[in-house]
Each structure stands twice: as C-alpha cells, then as structure tokens.
N, C-alpha and C positions, 0 to 999 in steps of 0.2 A: 364698737362695731360699725363698720361702714355700711350705710343703708344701701340695699340692693335695688331700690326703687327711687323715683323722683316724683315730686309733686306734679300733678297733671298727667302722669303716665297712665296708660291703660294696661292692665295686667290680666292674665288668664290664670285662675287659681282654683284648686279644689278645696272646699270647705270641710274641715275635719271635726269641728266642735262648735259649741254655742257659748257666748258670753251674755251677760245681763243686757237687757234692752234690745233684744233681737239682733244682736251683732254676731255674725258668723266669723269663725277663726280659721285662718289658713297659715301655713308655715312655709317659709322660703329658706332652704338650707344655705348656709354660708360657711366659709372657712373658720369663722369665729363662733359658730353655733347657729341655731334656728332664729330667723327673723320673723316676728309675728305680724300678720296682716289681719286687720279687723274690717269686715265688710257689713255695712248696715243692711238688714233685712235679708241676708243670705242664711241658708240653713245647711246643717251637716249633710254631706253626700252630694251637694250640688257642685257642678263646675260652672264658674261664673266669670263674666267679664266685668271688671271693676275699675273705676277711676280713682287714683290716689289723690286725696285731698289734704293730707297732713302727714309729715314724715318726722319721726323722732329717732333717737339713737337705736332703740331696740324694736320699734314697731312702727307701723303705718296705719292710718285710717283711710277708708275708701267708701265711695258711694257705689252702689250696685248699678251697673249699666244694663246688663242682660244676663239671663240664666241660659248658659250654653247647653248644659245637660241637667235635667231634673234629678232630684235625689230619689233613690230607690224606695225611700220611705213615703214619698208623696202619693196621693190618691187623686182620682178624677173627681171634679165637683160639677154640678149642673148649673153653675152661675157664671156671670161675667166677671172675670178676674180683674181686681183693682189694686193699685199700689197700697191702699190703706189697709189691706188684709193680706199681708205677706205669708201668714201661716195657714191660709184657707185650705191648702191641699195637704196639710199635716194632720194626721189623726189626733183627736182631742186628747187621748191619754198621753201621747208624746208631747203635745203642747204643754200639758200640765207638768210633765217631768222636767222639761226645759225651764219653764217659768219658776217652778218651786226650787230647783237646784241652784239656778243662777241668782235668784233673788235672795235666798238665805246666805249665799256667799257674799253678797253686798253688805249684809249686816255684820258678818264676820270680819270683813276687810275694812270697810269705811267706818262702821260703828264700833269696831274693836270689840266684837262680841263672839269669841270663839265658842261660847256656851249657848248660842242661840237655839240649838235644838232642844234644850231643857225647858225653854219657855214657849216654844212653838206650839200654837193652838190649832193648827190644821189649815187645810186648803179648802175653800168654798167655791165649787164650780158654778158657772152660770146655769140657771135652769133651762135656758134656751140657747142653742148654739148658733141658730140662724134667725134672721129677721128680728134681732133683739134690740136694735137701736131705735131711739125715739127722736133723733135729730140728725139731719144730714145737710152738708153744705156742698154745693156743686159750683163749678167755675165756668164762666164763658171765656172763650178766647178766639181771636182771629187766626191764631196759629194752632193748627191741629197736629196730633201725633198719629202716625200710621203704624199700628203694631206689626203689620206684615212686613214693612220695609225698615222699621226702626228709625224712621226719619220724620222730619216735620213737613207739613203741607199747609198751604194757604187755604183755609176753609173755616166757616162758622162752626164752632165746636162748643159742646156743653157736656161736662162730665167731671173728670178728676184730672189734676195736674199729672202729667206723665212722670214716671219715676225719676227722681233726681233733677227735675226741672221746675222752674217757676214761671215760665213763659209759654208753655204749650200744654194743650189739654187733649186727652183721649176721650172721644165720645163714649158715653155710657149707652149701650144699645139694648139693655135689658136689665133684669134682676141681678143685683150684686150679691144677694143673699144676706145682706146686713140690715137693710132698711125695709120699707114697705114695698111688697112685690108689685101691686097694681100701680103705685105711683111711678116706680122706676120703669115699668113697661110703657108708661105714658111719656117718659122723658124725651124719646126721639120726636114725638109729635110736638111737644113743647118747643124743642129746638127748631123744628121746621116753622112753627108759628112765629117765633122771634126772628128767625132769618128772613121770613117773608115780609116783615115790616120794612125791610130795606135799611134798617139801622144797624151799624156794625157792632160786632162783638169787641170786647176790650183787647187792645194790642199792647201787651205788657211792656215790651222794650221801648215803644214810643210814648207810652202813657196816654194813649188816645183810644176812643171807642165809646160805646154806649152801654151795652149789656155787660154786667160785671159778675154778679153772683146770684144764685138761687138757693135760698135757705128754707128748709122745711122742718117743722116740728110736729110730732105726732102725739096725740093722746091715745095710749093703748087702751085705757079704760073705756073711752067713748068712741074709739075708732074714727077720729077726726084729724084733719091735717090743717095746719096753719102755715101759709106760704108767704115768704118775704122775697120780693124781687128787688135786687139792688142794681141801680143803673146810674149813669151820669145824667146830666141835664139835657133834655131835648124836647121842645114843645110839640113836636110831631107825634110823640108817643102818647097813646091813650091807655093809662093803667086800668081804667074801668072795662075796656074791651078785653084786656088780658084776663082780668078777673072773671068776666063772663065766659071766656073760652075755658078757663079752668072749671068753672061751675058746670058748664055743659058736660064735661067729661067726668067730674067727680061727684056731682050732685050734692046730696046731704052730707057727704064726707068732708066737704070743704068748710072748715070752721071760719076761715077768714083769709083775706089777701092784704098784705102790707106792701106799699111801694116806698123804698128807701132811696133817697138821692145821696150819692156818695161822690163827692168831687175831689176826694183825696187821691194822691198818686200812689199811695202804698197798696200792697196786695192784701187787703183785709176787708171782710164783709161788713164789720161794724165800723162806720166812719168816725173819724175824730171830729169832723164837722159835717153837717148835713141835716136832713129832716126825714121823718117817717110819717106816712099817712095811711090810715086804714081805709082801703077803697072798697072792701066788701066784708061783710060779716063782723067778727070780733077780732080783737088784737091779742087774744090769749086762748089757750086750751086748758082743760081741767083734767088732772090725773088723780087717781086714788091710790092710797097705800095704807094698809093696816086699818081700814075703815075710815080714814081721813081723806078729805078732798083738798087738792092743791091747785090753785090757779097759777098758770105759768105763762108769762109773756115771752116774746121772741128772744129778748136779750137776757132774761133771767137764767141763772144756772139751775139745772135740775139733772140728776144723774142720767146718763145716756142709756143705761140698761135698767129700766124700772123693776123688772122681776128680780134681777140680781141685787139691785139696790135695797130692796126690802130685806134681803138676807144680810147685807152689809150693815144696814141700820139696826137690825135686830141684834147683831153681834156687838155693835157699838153701845147700844143701850144696856146689853148684858154686862159689859165692862163698867159702864157708869154706875149701875145699880148693884155691883158686886159687893160694895161696902155700904153699911147703913148710912142713910142721909140724915144729917142733923135737922132739927125742927126748923131752924132759920136758915138752912143751907140753900145756896143758889147754885144752879148749874149754868155756867156761862158757855154759850155756843158761839165761837168766833168763826168768821168766814161762813156765816150760816146760809147764804143764798136765799132761797124762798122759804127757809125755816123748816125744812122737812124734819131734821133731827130734833130740833127744839120742840116742835109740836108732837112728835112721837113720844118724846120724854114727858111732856106735859100730859099727854093723853094716857101715859103709863103710870101716872101717880106722883111724879116729881112735883113738889110744892111750888117752886118758883124757878122759871127758866128765862134767861135773857139772851136773845140772839142779836149778833152784830155783824153787819156787812157793809162794805163801802158802796155797793151798787144800789142806788136809791130805788130803781124799778123793782129789784128783787125784794127789798124791804117792804115796798108798797104791796107787792103780791103776798108777802108773808103776813102782813097785818090783816089783809082781807081774808086770807086763809084761816088765820087763827080765830077771827070773829065768826066766820062761817062754821068752823069746827067746834065752836063753843068752848074756847080755851082762854078765858080771861087772865089766867095766871102765867101767861107767857108774853113777854114784851119784846119788841123788835126796834132796834136803833140803827139808823143809817149813819155810819161813821167808819173811818179807818180804824182798824183794830188797835194799832199802836196808840193813836190819839185818844180813842175811847178809854183805854186803860189808864192813860195819864190824867184824863179829865174826870175820872170817876174813882178816886182813891178810896171811897167809902166801901167798895167791895172787898177791900183787904180784910181777911179773917172770916169772911162770910161765904167764900166760894168753896163748895164741897167738891166740885169737879169742874174741870175745863175741858170742853170738847173742841178740838182743832180740826178743821177740814180746809186747809189752805189750797191755793192754786198750785199748779205743777211745779213752779219754781220754789215752793216751800215757804217757810216763814222768814221774814227779814230778821237778822240777828238781834236788832234792837227790840223788835216786837216780841221775840221769844224771851228776851230778858225781862220784859214787862210782864209777860205771862208768868214767868218763874217768880217774879216779885210778889205776885198775888198769894203765894204760899199755899196753893190749893193742895189738899192731900192726894188728889188723883188728877192725872192728865190723860185723856183718851185722844189719841192723835190718829186721824184718818188721813191717809196720803195716797195720791194717785202716782207718786214718784218715790218708791222706796229708797232711792239713792239720797234724796234730800232729807227724808225722814231719818235715815241712818246717820247722816251728817249732823242733824239736829239732836240726835240721841246723845252725842258727846257733850253738848251743852247741858242737857238734862241730867246726865250722869254727874257732871261737875257741880251741879246745883243740888245734888243729894237725892235725885230721883233714880229709881231702878226699874227696869223693864220687867213686868210680871207676866205679860202674855202678848203674843203676836199672832195675828191671823192674816192669811192672804186670801183675797177675793178676786176671782176672775171675772171682772166686769166687762172685759173686752176680748171675747174669743176671736181667734184668728189674727190677733195682733200681738206685739211684744209687751203691751201694757198690762200691769197688774196693780191692784189696789191693796194697801196694807192697813191694818188696824193695830195700833200698839197701845197697851195700857201701862202707864208709868205711875208708880206710887212714891210718895215722899218718904 
C-alpha cells in the first residue's frame, strides 16, 4: 500500500476509535484499502489537526497539534485545561470503558493471552477524580505559548510544556483540577515574583537561562507542601528570599523549600550533576497509609495518587498472601522505592520481607520509615535489582513470593531471568505500563509461570495511563 501521507505533513482527520495508550484512530480510504492513522491524545468524535511523525506501509503515527472540533461526548469542566490531562472532558464511565477495553486487548495481542477475560479480576477506579495528585512538576520557559493564537511568544512563562513541544510553555493561570487548588491559584503570583528578579527563564533552544523547574510534593495526610526550585547558577539570586515569599503566602502549609542547582543542558528536573540545599524547613514530607507513616523526600518514588495507591497495595498484598507462607519464607520486594509495599506486608503479618531499590535516598527513607513504624523484620538494601540477585544466591529456595514494581520501561530481560532463577512459587508484578508487563509475561510463561489473576487500577484519572497487577504462579 502506498502511504497517502508523508512525515512532517499536517493532516485534518476525524477520530473514529481508541487504541491503547490514549491513541486515537482515524482511517484514510485508498484504492488498496483503509490506511490507519494513530494520533496521540485524540479521542473518538474529535476532528483534529495532527502532524505525521512516522510513516509505515499500512499506518502512520502522529502528534496532536490542535482539536478543530470537540467530540460530542466531551463535557465542560471548571478547570484550566492542560496537556497532561487529555481525557479531562471525557465522562469517567467512558474513560473506564476505553482503558479497560484497550488494555485487555494488549494482553491478548502482545502477551498472547486470548483467554485473558478468564483471569481478569476487575477494574479498581480512583476514589477521587479531581485533585488526586501528590506531586507536580512545572517548567519555566522564555518562550511562551499563546493558546488563543496557537503560536509562540517571547515572555517569561511558568506552567506546562505546550502540547507536542519541548521548548515552549503555556502559563498555568489557575487550578488544573489535578493537584492542590490553593497552590495552583498561587502559581501566577510565583511567576511574577520570579520574573521580577530580572533573571531569565530557561531558553531551551539556546540552552541558556536561570529559572528551570518548580517541583512540588504534597502530603495529603498532613496537608503540607515541599517545594523544589531548580535553577542554573547565578549569585544574584537569593533562595532564602524566595522561601520567605512562599512562607508568606502558604504559612504552616509550607513544609520546606529546596534549591537545586542544575547546570545540565538536558530537559530534566533531576540533574545528573548539581547540588540541592534545604533553605527552609525540612527536606521531606510524611504520608500515612493503612496506619503506617512514610517519610518521603523530593526524589524518592511514592505513588502519585495516595488514596488509590492504598487500594492498589491492598490488592497486591491480597495476591501475595493468597497462598500459605512457609515458616522460613521470604517476600522479596524489588524496585521497592520508599518501601511502601514491603512495610504493608510486614505490618500485615509476613514474617520476613526484603526490599531492594537502586535509589539510595529512597532506601534511606524506607529504613527510617520501618524503624518509626516498628517493623524490625523488614530489611532494605540499596542495590541494582539484577546485581542484588547475583550477589545474594542464598535466597534461592527461600523466596515465597517476589513483588515486582519496576519503572515504566519494565524489567531488563537479564534481571527478569535472575528473578525467574529464584524459583519463587509466586510472582506478583505491579506495572504502570501494561504493554511492558504483557511483553514480560511471555518470558514468565516460557519459564513455567501461569497468570492466575489480573487487576487494573486507575491511578491516573483523565490520562491514558493505567496500572496493572498480575499474579503469576509456578
């Protein structure tokens, strides 16, 4: 089939269906049949302007440039629309229908599981649809995006990257509906404060500027905010004055202010090289879950939606404890982060739990948390998961269950083989990317593991993301 589009071309299409990962589907009729067009973040019923990024024989992939006509299924919302919540105008029941249908299809296709409905254990919705996030990252830019004209403008900007770009930012002028309302209503004032210093926002194309990112972590339990201002170096800036400005507006809600120097040229808030200094308050917040307290620093991983995470972890523990635990059995929690799952397991009566994560700050938090929660029978080790398994062969034969909660990219094939070599009777795999979990399911199948149960958890309302929990048994 001769492709009817070219890379870089802008096309006007109507979206007729939804594919996994928040990808809208359009069809272009040709003499040889329909040519498929996949548009990221487009939804059925919309007419969109899209830019072609990849062309194959029978399909093309596109970035969404603009919505020309909304879908008749969309509804009005009282929040500032942002690119990170493309489903915000879609009714929750319809979001669930799309996520459930397209995700299960991934297991049928990639995981070669036509029988997935037989082991499907249900869909767990988020308890809160709005203001559910406990962390948000905002970008500074010297290149702003004007939504009324759809073009760029030279101005000091603070908000989110404009859809499909890495160099310009649309100002957030109020509550996005995802994070803390009072904080986001303060954001325009923060932008003006930073602009009035006379120091420039980051200019991404030239890799120059001072203000780069503003990262905020919230403790829902204590209603406190931990703020990290990420900048380049400049002796004219006084971070203590910035902290005093925030304290003036937030009062006792401000847990701490961190100033991070980031001299890297890359577009990332966590620098490869640089330094962080706590200029006000503390360098962490405390969250509670199932009666346990968790100390969380700025760079430590903790689930973005705490209320829904409690349901996700409850289901994970249910799968771990579905089979009797041997007297000397160990539960190994790999990619454990701040040790939430490990501590909930230990608090739930599992005799011995070992948590492993490569992020040393997360393990430090986990150890403090375990001590404060009175859980001496859970241990935490800072190590690469693959290296830990290689260096600790003594766990072979003692592992009752392995809990996996890897990053979005999934588990490295060699690491997965080392997990399999432990010969644990049960593997409970938590994934924020069902496509990589479905891929890894093939290796588990070939090693003699069968999927017994699969649950989907909607940790991220108004986005295409979905969490999956699978229980495999030898």
